[in-house]
Each structure stands twice: as C-alpha cells, then as structure tokens.
C-alpha positions in Angstrom: 13.6 -12.8 -43.1 16.3 -10.8 -44.9 20.0 -11.0 -44.9 22.0 -8.2 -43.3 22.5 -5.2 -45.5 25.6 -5.2 -47.7 26.7 -1.6 -47.4 29.2 -1.6 -50.2 26.3 -1.8 -52.7 25.1 1.6 -51.8 28.2 3.7 -51.3 28.5 6.8 -53.5 31.6 8.8 -54.1 31.8 12.1 -52.2 31.2 15.2 -54.3 30.9 18.8 -53.6 28.2 19.8 -56.0 25.7 17.6 -57.9 22.5 18.2 -59.8 19.2 18.0 -58.0 18.0 14.4 -58.2 15.0 13.3 -60.4 14.8 9.7 -59.1 15.0 8.3 -55.6 18.6 8.2 -54.3 17.8 5.4 -51.9 15.0 3.0 -51.2 15.5 0.7 -48.2 15.9 -2.9 -49.5 14.0 -4.3 -46.5 11.0 -2.1 -47.3 10.3 -3.1 -50.9 7.2 -5.2 -50.0 4.0 -4.5 -48.2 5.6 -5.5 -44.9 9.1 -4.8 -43.8 11.4 -7.8 -43.9 13.1 -8.7 -40.7 16.7 -10.2 -40.5 16.2 -12.9 -37.8 13.3 -14.7 -36.1 14.1 -13.2 -32.7 11.5 -10.8 -31.5 11.6 -9.1 -28.1 8.5 -7.5 -26.5 8.7 -4.5 -24.1 6.1 -6.2 -21.8 8.6 -8.9 -21.0 11.0 -6.2 -19.6 8.5 -4.6 -17.3 6.6 -2.2 -19.5 2.9 -1.8 -18.7 0.0 0.4 -19.7 -0.6 0.8 -15.9 3.0 1.8 -15.1 4.4 5.4 -14.7 6.6 7.0 -17.3 10.0 6.3 -15.6 9.1 2.6 -15.2 8.2 2.3 -18.8 11.3 4.2 -19.9 13.5 1.8 -18.0 11.7 -1.2 -19.5 12.1 0.0 -23.1 15.8 0.8 -22.5 16.3 -2.7 -21.0 14.6 -4.2 -24.1 16.8 -2.2 -26.4 19.9 -3.2 -24.5 19.0 -6.9 -25.0 18.8 -6.6 -28.8 21.4 -8.5 -30.9 22.2 -7.9 -34.5 19.1 -8.7 -36.7 16.6 -8.8 -33.8 13.2 -7.1 -33.7 11.5 -5.1 -30.9 7.8 -4.8 -30.5 5.9 -2.2 -28.5 2.3 -3.7 -28.6 -1.0 -2.0 -28.7 -2.0 0.1 -25.7 -0.9 3.5 -24.3 2.4 3.6 -22.4 3.2 6.6 -20.3 6.8 7.7 -20.8 9.5 10.1 -19.9 12.4 10.9 -22.2 15.8 9.3 -22.3 15.0 6.3 -24.5 18.4 5.6 -25.9 19.8 3.2 -28.4 23.4 3.1 -29.8 25.3 0.7 -32.0 22.2 -1.1 -33.4 22.7 -3.3 -36.5 20.0 -4.7 -38.8 17.3 -4.0 -36.1 13.5 -3.6 -36.6 11.4 -1.6 -34.1 7.7 -2.1 -34.5 5.5 0.5 -32.7 1.9 -0.7 -32.6 0.8 1.2 -29.5 1.1 4.8 -28.2 4.1 6.3 -26.5 2.7 9.2 -24.4 5.5 11.4 -23.1 4.7 13.4 -20.0 6.2 16.6 -18.7 8.0 15.4 -15.6 11.3 17.2 -15.1 12.0 15.3 -11.8 12.2 12.0 -13.6 13.3 13.2 -17.1 17.1 12.9 -17.3 19.4 15.7 -18.5 21.6 15.0 -21.5 25.2 14.4 -20.3 26.6 15.1 -23.8 25.2 18.7 -23.9 27.4 21.6 -22.7 24.3 23.5 -21.6 21.8 21.6 -19.4 19.2 20.2 -21.7 16.8 17.3 -21.2 17.5 14.1 -23.1 15.5 13.6 -26.3 12.4 11.5 -26.0 13.9 8.9 -28.3 17.5 9.0 -29.5 19.2 6.4 -31.8 22.9 6.9 -32.7 25.9 5.1 -34.3 23.5 2.6 -35.9 23.3 0.9 -39.3 20.2 -0.6 -41.0 17.5 0.5 -38.6 13.8 0.2 -39.4 11.1 1.9 -37.4 7.7 0.7 -38.5 4.2 -0.4 -37.4 1.8 -3.1 -38.4 -0.9 -0.4 -38.1 0.0 3.2 -37.3 2.1 3.9 -34.3 1.7 7.1 -32.3 4.3 9.1 -30.4 2.8 12.0 -28.4 5.3 14.5 -27.0 2.9 16.2 -24.6 4.3 19.5 -25.8 2.0 22.1 -24.1 3.8 22.5 -20.8 7.1 22.6 -22.6 5.9 25.4 -25.0 4.3 27.5 -22.2 7.4 27.3 -20.0 9.7 28.1 -23.0 7.8 31.3 -23.8 7.4 32.3 -20.2 11.1 31.7 -19.5 10.4 29.2 -16.7 11.8 26.0 -18.1 14.1 24.1 -15.7 16.9 23.8 -15.0 18.1 27.3 -15.8 15.1 29.0 -17.5 16.5 28.3 -20.9 15.4 26.3 -23.9 16.1 22.8 -22.6 13.3 21.1 -24.6 13.9 17.6 -25.9 13.3 16.5 -29.5 10.7 13.8 -30.1 12.6 11.3 -32.3 16.3 11.9 -33.1 18.6 9.8 -35.2 22.3 10.8 -35.3 25.2 9.2 -37.1 23.1 6.5 -38.7 23.0 4.7 -42.0 20.5 2.8 -44.1 17.4 4.0 -42.2 13.7 3.4 -42.9 11.0 5.2 -40.9 7.3 4.6 -41.8 3.7 4.3 -40.5 4.3 6.6 -37.5 2.3 9.6 -36.4 4.1 12.2 -34.2 1.9 14.7 -32.2 2.8 17.7 -30.1 6.5 17.4 -29.8 8.2 19.6 -27.2 10.6 20.7 -29.9 11.6 19.3 -33.3 9.6 16.2 -34.2 11.8 14.0 -36.4 15.6 14.7 -36.8 17.5 12.3 -39.0 21.2 12.6 -39.6 22.1 9.7 -41.9 23.9 8.2 -44.9 21.0 6.7 -46.9 17.5 7.1 -45.5 13.9 6.5 -46.6 11.1 8.2 -44.7 7.6 7.5 -45.9 3.9 7.3 -44.9 4.3 9.3 -41.7 2.3 12.2 -40.2 3.5 15.0 -38.0 1.0 17.4 -36.4 0.5 20.0 -33.8 -3.0 19.2 -32.5 -4.2 22.8 -32.1 -7.8 21.9 -31.4 -6.8 19.5 -28.7 -4.7 22.1 -27.0 -7.5 24.6 -27.3 -9.8 22.2 -25.5 -7.3 21.8 -22.7 -7.2 25.5 -22.2 -10.9 25.9 -22.2 -11.4 23.2 -19.5 -8.8 24.6 -17.1 -5.5 26.3 -16.7 -2.8 24.2 -15.1 0.8 24.8 -14.2 3.5 22.5 -12.8 5.5 25.5 -11.4 5.7 26.0 -7.6 6.9 29.6 -7.9 4.1 32.2 -8.0 5.8 34.4 -10.5 6.4 31.5 -12.8 2.7 30.5 -12.6 1.7 34.1 -13.5 3.9 34.1 -16.6 2.6 30.8 -17.8 -1.0 32.0 -17.2 -0.4 35.1 -19.3 1.1 32.9 -22.1 -2.1 30.8 -22.1 -4.4 33.9 -22.1 -2.6 35.8 -24.8 -2.3 32.7 -27.1 -6.0 32.0 -26.6 -6.9 35.2 -28.4 -5.3 33.9 -31.6 -7.4 31.7 -34.0 -6.6 28.0 -33.8 -5.7 27.9 -37.6 -2.9 30.5 -37.2 0.6 30.0 -35.9 0.6 29.1 -32.2 3.2 31.3 -30.4 3.6 28.6 -27.7 5.0 25.9 -30.0 7.8 27.6 -32.0 10.7 25.4 -33.0 8.5 22.4 -33.5 10.0 21.5 -36.9 8.4 18.6 -38.7 11.2 16.6 -40.4 14.8 17.8 -40.3 17.1 15.6 -42.5 20.8 16.0 -42.9 23.4 13.8 -44.5 23.4 12.2 -47.9 21.0 10.1 -50.1 17.5 10.6 -48.8 14.1 9.7 -50.2 11.3 11.4 -48.2 7.8 10.8 -49.7 4.1 10.5 -49.0 4.1 12.5 -45.7 1.7 14.9 -44.2 2.9 17.6 -41.8 0.8 20.2 -40.0 2.9 22.2 -37.6 3.9 25.7 -36.5 7.5 26.0 -37.7 9.5 24.6 -40.7 7.4 21.6 -42.0 10.6 20.3 -43.7 14.0 21.8 -43.1 17.0 20.3 -44.8 19.8 21.0 -42.4 23.4 21.5 -43.6 26.4 19.3 -43.2 30.0 20.6 -42.9 33.0 19.9 -45.2 34.8 16.7 -44.2 31.8 14.9 -42.7 32.2 11.1 -42.3 29.2 8.9 -41.8 29.0 6.0 -39.3 29.8 3.6 -42.2 32.8 5.6 -43.4 31.0 7.5 -46.2 32.6 10.9 -46.8 30.6 13.9 -47.8 30.8 17.7 -47.7 27.2 18.7 -48.0 23.7 17.5 -47.0 23.2 16.3 -50.5 21.3 14.1 -53.0 17.8 14.2 -51.5 14.4 13.8 -53.1 11.4 14.9 -51.2 8.0 14.4 -52.9 4.3 13.8 -52.6 3.9 15.9 -49.4 1.2 18.0 -47.7 2.9 20.7 -45.7 1.1 23.3 -43.6 3.4 25.2 -41.4 6.3 27.6 -42.0 8.2 26.3 -44.9 9.3 23.7 -47.3 12.7 24.8 -46.2 16.4 24.6 -46.9 18.4 25.6 -43.8 19.1 27.6 -42.2 22.7 27.3 -43.6 24.8 29.6 -41.4 28.4 30.4 -42.5 31.0 28.2 -40.8 34.8 27.8 -40.8 34.2 24.3 -42.3 31.7 25.6 -44.9 28.2 24.5 -44.1 26.4 23.3 -47.2 23.1 22.0 -48.7 23.4 20.9 -52.3 21.5 18.7 -54.8 18.0 18.8 -53.3 14.6 18.2 -55.1 11.2 18.9 -53.6 8.3 18.2 -55.9 4.6 17.5 -55.9 3.9 19.5 -52.8 0.5 20.8 -51.6 0.6 23.7 -49.0 -3.1 24.6 -48.3 -3.4 27.5 -45.7 0.3 27.4 -44.9 2.3 30.1 -43.1 5.3 30.3 -45.4 5.8 28.4 -48.6 9.2 27.7 -50.1 11.9 29.0 -47.7 15.6 29.0 -48.6 17.6 30.6 -45.8 21.1 31.4 -44.8 21.7 33.0 -41.4 23.1 36.1 -39.8 26.9 36.1 -39.5 29.9 38.4 -39.4 31.5 36.3 -42.2 35.0 36.4 -40.7 36.7 33.3 -42.0 33.3 31.5 -42.6 31.3 30.5 -45.6 28.2 28.5 -46.5 26.6 27.1 -49.7 23.0 26.7 -50.9 23.1 25.2 -54.4 21.5 23.0 -57.0 18.0 23.2 -55.6 14.8 22.3 -57.5 11.3 23.1 -56.4 8.7 21.7 -58.8 4.9 21.3 -58.9 4.0 23.3 -55.8 0.5 24.4 -54.9 0.6 27.2 -52.3 -2.9 28.2 -51.4 -4.0 31.0 -49.1 -0.5 31.5 -47.5 -0.7 34.1 -44.7 3.1 34.9 -44.8 5.5 34.9 -47.7 5.0 32.2 -50.3 8.6 32.4 -51.5 11.6 33.6 -49.5 15.2 33.3 -50.6 17.7 35.0 -48.3 18.5 35.3 -44.6 16.5 33.4 -42.1 13.8 35.6 -40.4 14.1 35.0 -36.7 14.0 36.4 -33.2 13.7 33.7 -30.7 12.4 34.5 -27.2 15.1 35.9 -24.9 17.7 36.4 -27.7 19.3 39.5 -29.1 18.6 40.2 -32.8 22.3 40.9 -33.5 23.0 40.2 -37.2 19.8 38.3 -37.8 16.9 39.2 -40.1 13.9 40.4 -38.0 10.7 38.4 -38.0 8.7 41.6 -38.7 10.9 42.7 -41.6 10.3 45.2 -43.3 8.1 46.8 -40.6 9.3 49.7 -38.5 12.6 50.0 -40.4 13.6 46.6 -39.1 16.8 45.0 -40.3 17.5 42.1 -42.6 21.2 42.0 -43.3 22.4 39.6 -46.0 25.6 37.6 -45.9 28.3 38.0 -48.5 29.9 34.7 -47.5 26.8 32.6 -48.3 26.6 31.3 -51.9 23.1 31.0 -53.4 23.5 29.3 -56.8 21.6 27.2 -59.3 18.1 27.3 -57.8 15.1 26.5 -59.9 11.3 27.0 -59.3 9.2 25.2 -61.8 5.4 25.1 -62.0 4.7 26.9 -58.7 1.2 28.3 -58.2 0.5 30.8 -55.5 -3.2 31.4 -54.9 -4.6 34.3 -52.8 -1.6 35.2 -50.7 -2.3 37.5 -47.8 1.0 39.3 -48.3 3.2 40.1 -51.3 4.4 36.9 -52.8 7.9 37.1 -51.3 11.5 38.2 -51.3 14.7 37.3 -53.1 17.5 39.0 -51.0 21.0 38.7 -52.4 24.1 40.4 -51.1 25.8 43.2 -53.0 29.2 41.7 -52.7 28.1 38.2 -53.6 24.9 38.3 -55.6 22.8 35.2 -56.2 23.6 33.3 -59.3 21.5 31.2 -61.8 18.1 31.6 -60.1 15.4 30.5 -62.5 11.6 30.8 -62.2 9.6 28.8 -64.7 5.8 29.1 -64.7 5.8 30.7 -61.3 2.4 32.4 -61.1 0.5 34.3 -58.5 -3.4 34.3 -58.7 -5.2 36.8 -56.6 -9.0 37.2 -56.3 -8.9 40.0 -53.7 -8.6 43.7 -54.7 -6.8 44.4 -51.4 -4.8 41.4 -50.3 -1.4 40.4 -51.6 -0.2 43.9 -52.2 1.7 44.6 -49.0 4.5 45.2 -48.2 5.7 45.2 -51.8 3.6 46.1 -54.9 3.9 47.6 -58.3 3.9 51.4 -58.6 0.9 51.7 -60.8 -2.7 50.7 -60.5 -3.9 48.1 -59.7 -0.8 47.9 -57.6 -0.2 44.2 -58.1 1.7 42.6 -55.4 5.3 41.7 -56.3 8.6 40.5 -54.8 11.3 42.4 -53.1 14.2 41.4 -55.3 17.8 42.7 -54.8 21.2 41.6 -55.9 20.1 38.7 -58.1 23.1 38.6 -60.5 22.0 36.1 -63.1 18.3 35.5 -62.6 15.9 34.5 -65.3 12.2 33.9 -65.7 9.9 32.1 -68.2 6.2 32.4 -67.8 6.2 34.3 -64.5 3.5 36.6 -63.1 4.7 38.9 -61.6 8.2 39.2 -62.9 10.6 39.9 -60.0 12.8 42.9 -60.4 16.2 42.1 -61.8 15.0 38.9 -63.5 15.4 38.6 -67.3 12.6 37.0 -69.3 13.8 34.1 -71.4 
C-alpha cells in the first residue's frame, strides 16, 4: 500500500514561458515499481455490482457506474478478465487516491437508444465512453494489458454520411476522457477504434506510459468484405452509409481512412506531463498537445496560463502528426509552451511534425506556440508533409472553409490564410531525418504582420531515392529540381546542417 499523495510536494509556480524540458516533469510516485502501489486494502469488483460477460451494454454500464459510486478514498476497482459489452456514459467524479485495474475487455457498441446524451453539452452529443473529472491521484492500469474497444465503424460511417443522431451532427463520444484532474497515471491499456478522440487528458501532473492506440484497419476491411450493415431505418440514410462504405473500400488499407477522421490518439492539456513508451497507429493527429487559456486553475488549485512543461518521448507514431494544437486565437490567449518531443519513429506516417494555429479574424484574440523542441525524429515514407508549421489544414464534413487553411492547399488556388495574432517563437528541430517523402518536405507559413521568430533547424535532412517523388508541390528551380519547403515570413530563422535549406533561413 501507499500513503495518499502529498500534493504540496509537486506544485510548481505558474509561469508564462519556460524552456522545453529535458527531464521528466512528473513521474507518478505510485508507479515507481513494477506494479502500481495501492493506497488501501479495499478492492471492489464490477462482478459484485451486476456486471457480466453475458449481459447487455446498458446493464454493464450501470454495474460499472454503481461500482465507481461505491469507491471511497484509496479504494481499488477491478474489471476482471472477459469481454464486457458496454454503452457509453461511464462516469466518475471526485475520485481521490483510486486505482482502476482493467484486466478484461470493454467492448462499446453503437446503440443510440441506450447511449445517454451528455447533459453538460449545449449541442446534443452522446456521453463519452468513459469520463473521469474533478479527481486527484487516479491510476488506470492492468495486471496484463487491458483493452477498450470503441466499436467506431458505425459512428464513422454515419458521421461522414451526415446521419448521426440526434440531429445529423457530429455527436460522437470520446473513448477515455479525463478533465480537471491531477496526479494521473495511465498505463498498460490498448485503445482500439474509438468513435472520436481516443485518450483526452486535461491534468496537472500526469504520466502516460506503455499504452497502444490503434485504428484496426484490417479488421474494418474484413467487416466490409463480409457484409454491409446499417442501423438506420431511413432508406436515404442507408444509401448514404452504403456509399461511404463503397467509396472508402477503394482506398488501400494502409492509407488514411476517410471514415474515421478526428480519431486523435492522445490529446494532453494542462501542465507537467511525461508521456513515454507509447505506440499509436491512427488516422488523425497521433499526438496533439491541446492549448490551455490564460488564468487556468487546476482541480488542486494550481494556476497556469499555458499547456506547458511536457516531455513526450520514445514513441512510434503513424497517423497525421506529432502535433502541437491546433492553437486558435482566443480572448484569453490560448497557449502551448515548453514542450519536448524526442526519440520518435514515424514509419509510413501521413504527416510528420505538425505545429498549427487556426483560422481566425484576430479581433481581440491572440494565441501562443513557443519554446518547442523536436529532437531525434525518423520520418520514413511520409505520404503527406513531413514538417508543417503554420495554420491547421482542415475542412471537416459539412462545414464552411471560412478563414481555415484548405486540406488540399496549394491545389486549385486554394487558400491558407495565416494569423497575425498567433505567435510562433523559439521552435527547434534537431536531428530530424526525412526519408523518401511522397511530397515536398513541408511548409513554414508565417504571417507578414507577425513573422515567426527564432525557428532553428539543426541537422534536418531529407533523403530521397526517387527521381520523381518528393518534388511536388514545391521544388528548386534548377535540375534536379530537389523538393524543398514553402517558407514565408520567417523573421529570424536559422539552419545548421540542413538539406534542403528553407528559403529565408540563414545558415549558422
């Protein structure tokens, strides 16, 4: 057993800008050994509250919620081996010094009749599969490897087809969501086929380690080859969903699946994170550090102005970015600052390193992306841009492009407006190898009224075997027309040992 966490030992003063960390900002004290230390001897089992591998999803959801409600400070909860059908709406709030051990499988099913809507959302959205809030010292672990399956395919199809209930909007739930938490440890969990984002953690002090996130493309292909199915009763809705299946079936399984956009891997926000030894294969941002706003206050009273002081290392990411953001301008100044990502392998990824603001009119709003370090990256065979610093490329289904940067930029004279109210500053790329990119290596898109400042590339090298690939849409003017970056409005940008040298960068 372990005594309850003494929070005062870990509080850090609030700062607005710090250097990118080189050592872990936080390691959970109950996770220092091979097995997590519990706080008390009391262990509850969901089977004792009515959960069963033979029960339907709603019965098991109610049983798990009953078990959570019975937890006292320091208690442990066990979900044993076996597959438990589930619907969303597993909710925990106010936990203290609790350990949740998932040894079985939670298999969430698309069932909008039993799946509750979120009462806290202004627009009608389904409750997340699992949501933990207002909690301190929470550990999610497994004695083996726990599995959470979001059953995402019906959600994805209906999202693209515009047939999601209740109002044909994006009402998809997140898989595991922690909000306003502190002193968190998540480990030894695999997340598969989330309806939306996989793991969202808003916390003061968190460690996330030894987890896997994946979109099981081959499994989804096998489902499609066996049969088409729809849960819609309306004939037009069935037709739309059938078309989504047929069109997506023409795309190779190793490419982006259009059905499962917005299935981010890990989205951290807050202060003092250590994320390490994770594997993420998905079809959107693999990692996306989300911003915090000025004047944020954690559940334990910690004050901070940025998502800040995070070390993310030893990761395999195949998706659409080791990402910062997006960080859209806001009246309270959204901010990401002091982030290190290092020792990252990205074999066959879509995008590589992706640092993004967002479209905005900038009226009374600002944002900050600063003190970022990307070190020891191997980006192999990317089929989109390996490096992108600038506005987020987006155009979600059913939305107007507005001030956003087009997904297809620069094709067909498409737009990519930059934001003069977004500050990009003190960003370093060190030892980044890009091998055989399908497109030009990327873009650095600053704003003419507020250029990027102190962007530094050190040993950032593109290696290309093909005589054709990697030269479009941006390349050098002379033969052999080597692929290069689109680089604009980079005010104080330097490079040491770069190939190619981005335009506007000064060799040092």
